[in-house]
N, C-alpha and C positions, 0 to 999 in steps of 0.2 A: 651261827645264824645273827644278822641284824634283821631285823625284820621291819618295813621303811611304811610308811605313811607319806601320802601325798598322790595329786595327782603328777603319773610321769607320759609328756610328752615327746614328741619327737627332742621339745627344745631341752628339757629335761633329761631324758636320756642323755644330750651330747653334753651336757656339765655334767653329768654323773659320771658317763666314763672320761671324760680329761679328766674329773678332778680327783675320781682314785685308779688313771691309769689302765686304763678296761681299753682290750680292743672291739671291737664296733664291727658285734657277729648280733642275730635276728633282727626280723621285722615286725615293728609293732603294728601291723596291718596284717600279719598274720596273725589265727589265735590259738596255732600252732606251736609256733616260734616261743620257747623257752629260756631257752641262755640267750641274755643281751651282751653279753661279756666277760672277759677271763686275762685273767695278767699272774707272772709271780712276778714277785717283789718285796722289797727291802720297808718297815713301816717302824720305825720308834728304832733297829736295829733286832728287828725281830722275824728272821722271810716268812715268804708269806703267799697262797695263793687264795686269788678272790676271786671271787663270779659272782653275776647281779645274775637275780632272775626272778623271774613270770613266773607266779602258780597260774598255769591257763582255765583251774576251775574261777579263783577266789579273783583273779585278773591281782591277786597281794605281790607290791615287790619284797623279795629279799635277799642283801647280803651272806656268801656261803666264803666265809674263811679260815681255809686249812693253815696252823702251822705247820711246818719244815723243820721245826725247832721243840726242844722242850722248853720252852721261858718257863722263866718260876709265874709266879701270879704279879707281882708286880709289871714287866716286862706285857705278861695278857693286858692289864689293864690300861698302863700305857698304850697299846696298838690299836683296842676299841674305842679308847678317848681320840686320838687319830680320826684313826673312819668316822669317827663322828663327825670331824669338826668338819673336816669332809664332804662330810653325806652335806653336811645340813650347808655348806657353801654351796654347796650343785642346787641349793633349794626344797629338799628333802629333808621330812619330818625323820629321825630313827623311832619308830613305836618301839617295839623290848632287841633284849638281848637276850638271847640261849648258848649259854656253855653245852656242850658234847665233850667226855671224856674219855 
């Protein structure tokens, strides 16, 4: 999970979707919408599913990244570095990264 920091309005959401190659789902004006984009893609040679979520209660944003292979630690680090660069290019900061095993 990649927690994001920064104000996400329509413009920022559009840039995030474009930078990460996400589909356009969810409406910012609907308080109950949580999923705002998803894609299956290969990032630095690692197949992954990427989803952009907004927490209904906290209004915080996160990326969930599910790896579709069992890459070694260096591959995961390269993937996270690439995702961080894409997020920051969209004008949003990465607040934290948590890995689940």
